[in-house]
C-alpha positions in Angstrom: 0.0 0.0 0.0 1.4 3.4 -1.0 1.5 5.9 1.9 0.7 9.5 1.3 3.4 12.0 2.4 2.0 14.8 4.5 5.2 16.5 5.8 8.8 16.1 4.8 11.6 17.5 7.0 15.0 17.6 5.3 18.2 18.3 7.1 16.8 20.5 9.9 19.5 22.3 11.8 19.0 24.5 14.9 21.6 26.6 16.6 21.4 28.6 19.8 22.9 32.1 19.4 25.4 33.0 22.1 27.8 35.9 22.4 30.7 33.6 21.8 29.3 31.5 18.9 26.3 29.6 17.7 25.8 26.4 19.6 24.3 23.4 17.6 21.3 21.9 19.3 19.7 20.0 16.4 22.5 19.0 13.9 20.8 17.0 11.2 17.3 15.8 11.4 15.3 14.4 8.5 12.1 12.4 8.5 8.7 12.1 6.8 5.2 12.1 8.3 2.6 10.0 6.4 -1.2 10.3 6.4 -2.8 8.6 9.4 0.6 7.4 10.8 2.3 8.2 14.1 6.0 8.7 14.2 7.4 8.3 17.6 10.5 10.4 18.5 12.5 9.1 21.4 15.7 10.0 23.1 17.3 11.3 26.4 16.4 14.7 27.8 18.4 17.4 26.1 18.9 15.5 22.8 16.9 18.1 20.8 13.4 16.7 20.6 11.5 19.7 21.8 13.7 22.1 19.7 12.9 20.0 16.7 9.2 20.3 17.3 9.3 24.1 17.9 11.5 24.7 14.9 8.9 22.8 12.7 6.2 25.0 14.1 8.2 28.2 13.6 8.1 29.0 17.3 11.8 29.7 17.9 12.7 33.4 18.2 15.0 34.6 15.5 16.9 36.7 17.9 17.9 33.6 20.0 17.9 30.8 17.4 19.3 30.2 14.0 17.2 27.6 12.0 18.1 26.0 8.7 15.7 23.6 7.1 13.7 22.5 4.0 10.3 21.5 5.2 7.4 20.6 2.9 3.8 20.5 4.1 1.5 18.7 1.7 4.0 19.2 -1.1 4.5 22.9 -0.5 7.6 24.4 1.1 6.9 26.3 4.3 8.2 29.9 4.1 9.1 30.7 7.7 10.0 34.3 6.7 6.4 34.9 5.8 4.9 35.4 9.3 1.4 36.0 8.1 1.3 32.8 6.0 2.9 30.9 8.8 0.2 32.2 11.3 -2.5 30.9 9.0 -0.8 27.5 8.8 -0.4 27.1 12.5 -3.6 25.8 14.0 -5.1 25.1 10.6 -2.7 22.8 8.7 -0.4 22.0 11.6 -0.9 22.1 15.3 1.1 21.4 18.4 0.3 20.1 21.9 2.8 21.5 24.3 4.7 19.6 27.0 3.5 21.8 29.8 -0.3 22.6 29.6 -0.4 25.1 32.5 2.5 27.1 31.1 1.0 27.2 27.6 -2.1 29.2 28.6 -2.3 32.9 29.5 -3.3 32.8 33.2 -5.1 36.2 32.9 -7.8 35.2 30.4 -10.5 32.5 30.5 -10.3 29.3 28.5 -13.2 30.5 26.5 -11.2 33.5 25.4 -8.4 31.2 24.3 -10.8 29.3 22.2 -12.5 32.3 20.7 -9.2 33.9 19.7 -7.9 30.8 18.0 -11.2 30.1 16.2 -11.7 33.6 14.9 -8.1 33.8 13.8 -8.8 31.0 11.3 -12.5 31.3 10.6 -14.7 34.3 9.6 -17.4 33.6 12.2 -19.3 35.6 14.8 -18.6 35.3 18.5 -21.7 33.2 18.9 -20.6 30.8 16.2 -17.1 30.6 17.6 -18.5 29.8 21.1 -20.6 27.0 19.7 -17.6 25.5 17.9 -15.7 25.6 21.1 -18.5 24.0 23.1 -18.7 21.2 20.5 -15.0 20.5 20.6 -15.0 20.4 24.4 -17.9 18.0 24.4 -16.1 15.7 21.9 -13.2 15.3 24.3 -15.5 14.0 27.1 -15.2 17.0 29.3 -18.3 17.7 31.3 -19.9 21.1 31.8 -18.5 22.8 28.6 -20.2 26.1 29.5 -18.5 26.1 32.9 -15.1 25.3 31.4 -15.4 28.2 29.0 -15.7 30.6 32.0 -12.8 29.2 34.0 -9.2 30.2 34.1 -6.3 27.7 33.4 -5.4 27.3 37.1 -8.9 26.2 37.9 -8.5 22.9 35.9 -6.5 19.8 36.7 -3.6 18.9 34.5 -5.5 16.2 32.6 -8.5 18.5 31.9 -6.2 21.3 30.8 -4.4 18.9 28.5 -7.7 17.9 26.9 -8.6 21.6 26.4 -5.3 22.1 24.7 -6.0 19.2 22.4 -9.4 20.6 21.6 -7.9 24.0 20.7 -5.2 22.3 18.6 -7.7 20.1 16.7 -10.7 22.2 15.9 -9.5 22.8 12.4 -8.7 19.1 11.8 -5.0 19.8 11.0 -3.1 17.5 8.6 -0.2 17.3 11.1 -0.3 17.2 14.9 2.9 17.5 16.9 2.5 16.1 20.4 5.5 17.0 22.6 5.3 14.8 25.7 1.5 15.0 25.9 1.1 12.9 29.0 4.0 14.3 31.1 3.1 14.6 34.8 -0.4 13.1 34.3 -1.5 10.1 36.3 -1.8 6.7 34.6 -5.6 6.8 34.2 -5.6 10.3 32.6 -2.6 9.2 30.4 -4.7 6.3 29.1 -7.6 8.6 28.3 -5.4 11.2 26.5 -3.8 8.4 24.4 -7.2 7.0 23.5 -8.3 10.4 22.3 -5.1 10.8 20.2 -5.7 7.3 18.7 -9.3 8.3 17.9 -8.1 11.4 16.0 -5.6 9.4 14.0 -8.1 6.7 13.1 -11.1 9.0 12.3 -9.4 12.1 10.8 -6.3 10.5 9.3 -4.1 13.0 11.2 -0.4 12.6 10.8 1.3 12.7 14.2 4.8 13.3 15.5 4.7 11.9 19.1 7.6 12.9 21.3 8.0 10.9 24.5 10.6 9.4 26.8 8.0 6.7 27.8 8.8 3.7 25.7 5.5 2.1 26.7 3.6 4.9 25.1 5.7 4.7 21.9 5.1 1.0 21.8 1.4 1.5 22.1 1.0 4.4 19.7 3.7 4.6 17.1 3.8 3.1 13.6 7.4 4.2 13.0 10.1 5.3 15.4 13.0 7.7 15.1 15.7 7.6 17.8 17.5 10.9 18.6 20.9 11.4 20.2 22.9 14.6 20.6 21.0 16.4 17.9 21.0 13.6 15.3 18.4 11.1 14.2 20.6 8.0 14.6 18.1 5.3 13.7 14.7 5.2 11.9 12.5 2.2 11.2 9.1 0.7 11.9 8.2 0.4 15.5 8.4 -3.4 15.2 11.9 -3.2 13.8 13.1 -0.7 16.4 11.9 -2.8 19.3 12.7 -6.2 17.9 15.9 -5.6 15.9 17.6 -2.3 17.0 20.8 -1.8 15.0 22.4 1.2 16.8 24.2 0.6 20.1 22.5 3.6 21.6 19.0 2.3 20.6 19.8 -1.1 22.1 21.0 0.5 25.4 18.0 2.8 25.5 15.6 -0.2 25.2 17.5 -2.2 27.8 17.0 0.6 30.3 13.2 0.1 30.1 11.9 -1.1 33.5 10.4 -4.6 33.5 8.6 -6.9 35.9 11.4 -9.5 36.0 14.0 -9.9 38.8 16.8 -9.1 36.4 19.0 -6.1 37.3 18.2 -3.0 35.3 21.0 -2.2 32.8 22.3 1.3 33.0 24.1 3.1 30.2 27.4 4.5 31.5 28.5 8.0 30.8 26.8 11.1 29.7 25.7 12.7 26.4 28.3 15.1 25.0 28.0 18.8 26.0 26.5 21.1 23.5 29.5 23.3 23.8 31.8 20.5 22.7 32.2 20.2 18.9 34.0 17.0 18.0 34.3 15.0 14.8 32.9 11.6 14.5 30.0 9.8 16.2 28.8 11.6 19.3 28.0 8.2 21.0 31.5 6.8 20.5 32.8 7.6 24.0 30.0 5.6 25.5 29.9 2.8 23.0 31.4 -0.6 23.7 31.6 -1.3 19.9 33.5 1.9 19.0 36.8 1.8 17.0 39.2 4.5 16.0 37.4 5.3 12.7 34.2 6.1 14.7 36.0 9.3 15.8 36.1 10.4 12.2 32.7 9.2 11.1 30.7 11.9 9.2 27.3 10.6 10.5 26.0 9.3 7.2 22.9 7.1 7.0 23.3 3.4 6.1 20.1 2.3 4.5 18.7 -1.2 5.0 15.4 -0.7 3.1 13.1 1.4 5.3 15.5 0.8 8.3 18.3 3.4 8.4 21.0 3.7 11.0 24.0 6.1 11.5 26.6 3.7 12.8 29.8 2.1 11.3 29.4 -0.8 13.7 25.7 -1.7 13.1 26.8 -4.9 11.2 28.7 -6.0 14.2 25.7 -5.5 16.5 23.4 -7.2 14.0 25.7 -10.2 13.8 25.8 -10.4 17.6 22.0 -10.3 17.7 21.8 -13.1 15.1 24.2 -15.3 17.0 22.4 -14.8 20.3 19.1 -15.8 18.7 20.4 -18.8 16.9 
């Protein structure tokens, strides 16, 4: 079956401007979002996941960040210099659920005002029509008393309820692309389950393409069709979710999966060392210093992709790891 490309990100690079020099945060990120598919983006804190999401949405301030990219949305290149066109795209063709719901709302205005501003920004409707659209969206996300919620301020709702309100605002225009940056962070397990159910419903019923960022491997296992693994600003491995979890080729991916807690009595494996500092610019693979498979030529590696069909990996030693996996299974 041929999958329809909705968004293509090619060689995204993000640098933080400092008085001394520009510090690379996202060094080379490329991936494609397909219609009705969920791409899970995983990696340690500080690897550049959130910066990637905000760069795609055009939310990084030009005074503080330098962004280079070629991003296509439904076949058309996004012109980030055209702020008016970008404003029309955000919320309509692409939307984002932020990591921290309470910090994403203006505490001085009601949730109803948040809804009304967003709706009237994209649709030529009256206040009464905008209010009805907002009430309908709140009802669809199983929130009781929509009228009451419209009159409340962000601090008056729980984290789970506020996250649902954010989802409602993000989805009222049925965007082609939804970026969910840690959508269940700090929520209890029951609320997490409900939020993930709502995201699944959106994917299945509206064919929404989704970039799901999470450090929770259980959520990625449940939701993602494909997975991209990020380390030190690079996408180091991409494949279907099944391939990533059953046949990881990059040493970091394998170490990351082995750190997942289980219900066995086996001792939890810990990855020794720390990710490289953003201030350090070294040649070669950024994982080399922590990798038990590393050789001298890894210090000179230019981080090229090795393609194995739809499974790509940035590692000179992936064949060694694949051979070790095959021997262990035979």
